[in-house]
C-alpha positions in Angstrom: 117.7 67.2 100.8 116.2 64.1 98.9 118.5 63.1 95.5 116.4 60.7 93.9 115.0 61.9 90.6 111.1 62.5 90.2 108.6 64.3 87.8 109.0 67.5 88.2 105.7 69.8 87.9 104.9 72.0 84.9 105.8 75.4 87.1 105.3 78.8 85.8 105.3 81.0 88.6 103.3 84.2 87.9 105.0 88.0 87.8 103.8 90.4 89.9 101.3 92.7 88.5 103.4 95.7 89.8 102.7 99.5 89.6 104.1 102.1 87.2 107.0 103.9 88.6 106.1 107.5 89.8 109.5 109.7 90.4 108.6 112.1 93.1 110.5 114.9 92.7 113.2 116.3 94.2 112.4 120.4 95.4 115.0 120.8 98.2 118.1 119.2 100.1 119.2 119.2 103.8 122.1 121.4 104.4 125.2 119.7 104.2 127.1 121.1 107.7 126.3 119.7 110.3 124.4 121.7 113.6 127.1 122.6 116.4 128.0 119.3 118.5 127.0 116.8 115.4 129.5 114.7 113.4 129.8 115.0 109.5 127.0 113.4 108.3 128.8 110.5 105.8 126.4 109.1 103.3 123.0 110.6 104.4 121.3 109.9 100.8 119.3 107.4 99.7 117.2 106.3 96.8 113.9 104.7 97.9 111.8 102.1 96.0 108.1 101.8 97.2 107.4 97.9 96.0 103.5 98.8 96.9 103.2 102.2 95.3 106.0 101.9 92.6 107.3 105.3 94.0 110.7 105.7 93.2 112.2 108.8 95.6 115.1 110.6 97.1 115.9 110.5 100.8 118.3 112.4 102.9 119.1 111.3 106.3 119.0 114.5 108.9 120.9 113.0 112.0 123.8 115.4 111.4 120.7 118.5 111.9 119.1 117.1 114.8 120.1 117.4 118.8 121.8 114.2 120.3 119.4 113.9 123.5 121.1 113.2 126.5 119.3 110.0 127.5 120.7 108.6 124.3 123.3 106.8 125.4 123.7 104.4 122.1 121.7 104.6 118.7 119.8 102.4 120.0 118.3 104.5 122.6 117.1 106.6 119.9 113.4 106.0 119.2 112.0 103.8 116.7 110.6 106.9 114.8 113.5 108.8 114.5 115.7 106.1 113.4 113.3 105.5 110.8 113.2 108.9 109.8 116.9 108.7 109.7 117.0 105.4 107.6 113.8 104.7 106.0 113.3 101.2 104.6 115.1 97.9 104.2 118.7 98.6 102.6 118.8 96.3 99.6 121.6 93.5 100.0 123.9 93.1 96.8 125.1 89.7 97.7 122.2 87.1 99.5 120.8 85.1 101.2 119.0 87.1 103.9 117.7 89.1 100.9 116.1 86.3 98.8 114.7 84.0 101.4 113.2 87.0 103.4 109.6 88.4 102.3 110.2 91.4 99.8 110.1 94.6 101.7 107.1 97.1 100.8 110.3 99.4 100.9 113.2 99.2 99.4 116.6 101.5 100.5 120.1 101.9 98.3 123.0 104.2 100.0 123.9 106.9 97.5 128.1 106.6 97.4 127.9 110.4 97.8 130.2 113.1 100.2 133.5 111.8 98.3 135.7 113.6 95.9 134.8 111.5 93.1 130.6 111.9 93.9 129.7 115.2 95.6 126.8 115.6 97.8 124.1 115.6 95.5 122.0 118.6 94.6 118.2 119.2 93.7 119.2 119.0 90.4 122.0 116.0 90.7 119.3 114.1 92.6 116.6 114.5 90.3 119.0 113.5 87.1 119.9 110.1 89.2 116.2 109.8 89.5 115.3 109.5 86.1 118.3 107.6 85.3 117.1 105.0 88.0 113.6 104.8 86.7 113.8 102.0 84.5 115.6 99.9 86.9 113.5 100.5 89.4 110.4 99.3 86.9 112.4 96.2 86.0 112.7 95.5 89.7 109.0 95.8 90.2 108.4 93.4 87.0 110.4 91.0 87.4 109.4 90.0 91.1 107.5 86.7 91.6 104.1 86.2 93.3 102.3 83.5 94.5 99.3 83.1 96.6 99.6 86.7 97.3 103.3 87.1 98.3 105.9 88.6 96.9 109.4 86.8 95.9 112.8 87.3 94.3 113.5 86.7 90.7 117.0 86.8 89.8 115.7 89.8 86.9 114.5 91.9 89.8 117.8 91.3 92.2 119.8 91.7 88.8 117.9 95.2 88.2 118.5 95.8 92.2 122.2 95.6 91.6 122.0 97.9 89.0 120.2 100.8 91.0 123.1 99.9 93.8 125.8 100.4 90.9 124.5 103.6 89.8 124.4 105.0 93.4 128.3 104.6 93.6 130.8 107.3 92.9 131.6 105.4 89.4 128.4 104.5 88.5 127.5 101.7 85.6 125.5 99.1 85.3 126.4 95.6 85.2 127.5 93.8 81.8 124.5 91.9 79.8 125.8 88.8 80.6 126.9 89.7 84.2 125.4 88.7 87.4 125.7 84.7 86.6 125.5 83.6 90.2 121.8 84.9 90.5 119.3 81.6 89.5 116.4 81.1 89.7 115.2 78.0 91.6 112.7 77.1 88.8 115.5 76.9 86.2 117.7 74.9 88.7 115.1 71.9 88.9 114.3 71.4 85.2 118.5 70.4 85.2 118.6 69.2 88.4 115.0 67.3 89.4 116.6 66.1 92.2 116.4 69.5 94.3 112.4 68.9 94.2 111.2 67.7 97.3 107.4 67.0 96.8 107.1 66.5 100.7 107.1 69.9 101.2 104.0 70.6 99.9 102.0 68.8 103.2 103.9 71.6 105.8 102.3 74.4 107.3 102.6 77.7 105.5 105.4 78.5 107.8 107.3 75.4 107.9 107.5 75.4 104.0 108.9 78.9 104.5 111.5 77.6 106.7 112.8 75.0 104.7 112.5 77.3 101.2 114.9 79.9 103.6 117.1 76.3 103.8 117.1 75.1 100.3 118.1 79.6 99.3 121.1 79.0 102.2 122.4 76.0 100.8 121.4 74.9 97.5 124.5 73.7 96.3 126.5 73.0 99.4 124.8 71.0 101.8 124.8 67.5 99.9 127.2 65.2 98.4 125.9 65.6 94.8 125.4 69.3 95.1 128.3 70.2 93.8 127.2 69.1 90.2 124.8 72.4 90.7 127.6 74.7 90.7 129.4 73.3 87.5 126.4 74.3 85.6 124.6 77.1 88.1 126.9 80.4 89.2 130.0 81.8 88.9 133.3 81.1 89.7 135.3 83.5 92.3 138.2 85.5 91.0 140.4 83.8 93.4 139.3 80.4 92.4 138.1 79.1 95.9 134.7 78.5 94.7 131.4 79.3 92.6 129.0 81.5 94.0 125.5 80.7 93.8 122.2 82.6 94.7 119.3 81.0 94.3 116.0 82.7 94.2 112.5 82.6 93.9 112.6 79.2 95.9 109.4 79.8 98.1 107.0 80.7 95.2 107.7 77.9 93.2 106.8 75.9 95.7 103.8 78.1 96.8 102.6 78.0 92.9 102.9 73.7 92.9 101.4 73.9 96.1 98.4 76.3 94.7 98.5 75.0 90.9 94.6 75.1 89.9 93.6 73.5 93.3 90.5 75.8 93.9 90.2 74.9 97.3 91.2 76.9 100.3 94.4 76.7 101.7 94.5 76.3 105.6 97.0 75.2 108.0 96.4 72.1 110.7 96.3 74.4 113.5 93.4 76.4 112.1 91.8 73.3 111.0 92.3 72.0 114.6 91.0 74.9 116.3 87.3 74.6 114.8 86.7 70.0 114.7 89.5 69.4 117.8 91.1 66.3 115.8 94.2 65.9 118.1 91.5 66.3 120.8 90.1 62.6 119.7 92.4 60.7 121.3 93.5 58.9 118.2 97.2 59.8 118.6 98.8 57.9 121.8 102.5 58.1 122.4 103.3 54.8 121.1 101.4 55.5 117.3 104.0 54.7 114.9 105.5 56.8 111.8 103.6 54.7 109.8 100.3 55.1 111.7 100.8 59.3 112.1 101.1 59.1 108.0 97.9 57.0 107.8 96.2 60.0 110.3 97.5 62.7 108.2 96.2 61.5 105.0 92.7 60.5 106.3 92.7 64.5 108.0 93.4 65.7 104.4 91.2 63.5 102.8 88.1 64.9 105.8 89.3 68.1 104.9 89.0 68.2 101.2 85.5 67.2 101.7 84.9 70.5 102.8 86.5 72.0 100.2 89.8 72.5 102.0 93.3 72.0 101.1 94.9 70.8 104.6 98.7 72.2 105.0 100.5 70.6 107.9 98.7 67.7 109.1 101.3 65.2 109.2 104.2 67.2 111.2 101.2 68.4 113.6 100.7 65.0 114.1 104.4 64.4 114.8 104.5 67.1 117.0 101.6 66.3 119.1 103.1 62.4 119.3 106.2 64.5 120.8 104.1 66.3 123.2 102.2 63.4 124.8 105.6 61.5 124.8 107.5 64.5 127.0 104.2 64.6 129.1 104.4 60.6 130.0 108.1 61.2 130.3 107.8 63.7 133.0 104.8 61.9 134.5 107.2 58.9 134.9 109.8 60.4 136.7 106.8 61.7 139.3 105.6 58.2 139.5 109.3 56.6 139.8 109.5 59.2 143.2 106.3 58.2 144.2 106.8 54.6 144.3 110.3 55.4 145.9 108.6 57.4 148.8 105.6 54.7 149.2 108.1 51.5 149.2 110.1 53.2 152.0 106.9 54.1 153.7 105.7 50.7 153.7 109.3 49.0 154.9 108.4 51.4 157.8 105.2 50.2 158.5 106.1 46.6 158.1 109.2 47.3 160.7 106.5 48.8 163.1 104.0 46.1 162.7 106.7 43.4 163.5 107.5 45.0 166.3 103.7 45.6 167.5 103.3 41.7 166.9 105.8 40.6 168.9 104.9 42.8 171.6 101.1 41.4 171.2 102.2 37.6 171.2 104.3 38.5 174.4 101.4 39.8 175.9 99.3 36.4 175.5 97.5 37.3 172.4 97.1 34.2 170.7 98.6 34.0 167.0 95.1 33.7 165.2 93.9 37.0 166.8 97.1 39.1 166.1 97.1 37.8 162.4 93.7 38.8 161.9 94.4 42.2 163.8 97.5 42.8 162.0 96.1 41.5 158.6 99.1 38.7 158.3 99.3 35.3 158.3 99.0 33.2 161.5 102.6 31.9 160.4 104.2 34.9 159.8 103.3 35.9 163.4 104.3 32.8 164.5 107.7 32.8 162.2 108.3 36.5 162.2 110.5 37.4 158.6 108.2 34.6 157.0 107.2 36.4 153.4 103.5 35.1 153.5 101.7 38.0 154.7 97.9 39.5 153.5 97.4 42.6 152.1 
């Protein structure tokens, strides 16, 4: 990561235009008792939030009420459709980073800590009451999501609301303190305090590569560079045992996509799509010996070419380097083939020379003249008269 201070763009990441949360009525619950041959159900009650529709619902897995088929040797043998029915959606993770750098799932799931003395399995009334209590937090989660270029991303606000939903599903339900969850920090907030974290070079990458780089930032911001320890002196929450500072960075992808989109009305297009139409790599301007500077200049020319077509081109630079790498790999392999051919041909030539020497000696012994033998063998007369003299003609 760059550690040079640069000009930070003015960035306001848009929030999700979220649907209003609707609570699905709970009309019945699954019997607690397992059928014969099945084990006790454990925590089989869940809360679901549909990010697309805003539906908040109560769900119960029925694994303890269904036969385990003989061909199912492990849980992985259970058909995917059945597993999704038992455990729908993506479990919300209290702590990142995986939850924060992956796309926001359409369906989120929280496991209710029921089935214990402190929190018996919920009946219809208890499930309904829980959903009513969770509804405002579900709305906060949806309203807090970032949206950039048609993609949803987590914010500290939405993650905090997700944690509160999880807390209210515990046997000792309570939401976090108003000043709690200090480990959740939006990337945009960090950039204002530490402009060194901004990497403008990422804005030239393809969208897939940009997402991978944003994942790296989400995982390691505050730990991966020497000066990053300064970040955790300002942001994050110290661990109770004093071993360090917890910091979860959110909204990295949305922040960079917002900078990338800006007020630019041009169509965003990855270089692969552009090249499929224009075949720029096939033009042969890039060779295996092209320097980094030459590749950068080539990428800039392609970006200008695309801009004339009202296209904001992404990934030209990395495509140029990848193409050069392919050319080098191809020529490296070719060198091995050619080298083997040369060794074989030199061996054959050596054998042919030896055979020719034997034949010229024999012909001379028959009484053939040196000039005649040399013409026939494509050698110099001197070499015929003085075997071993390196003066042969091709």
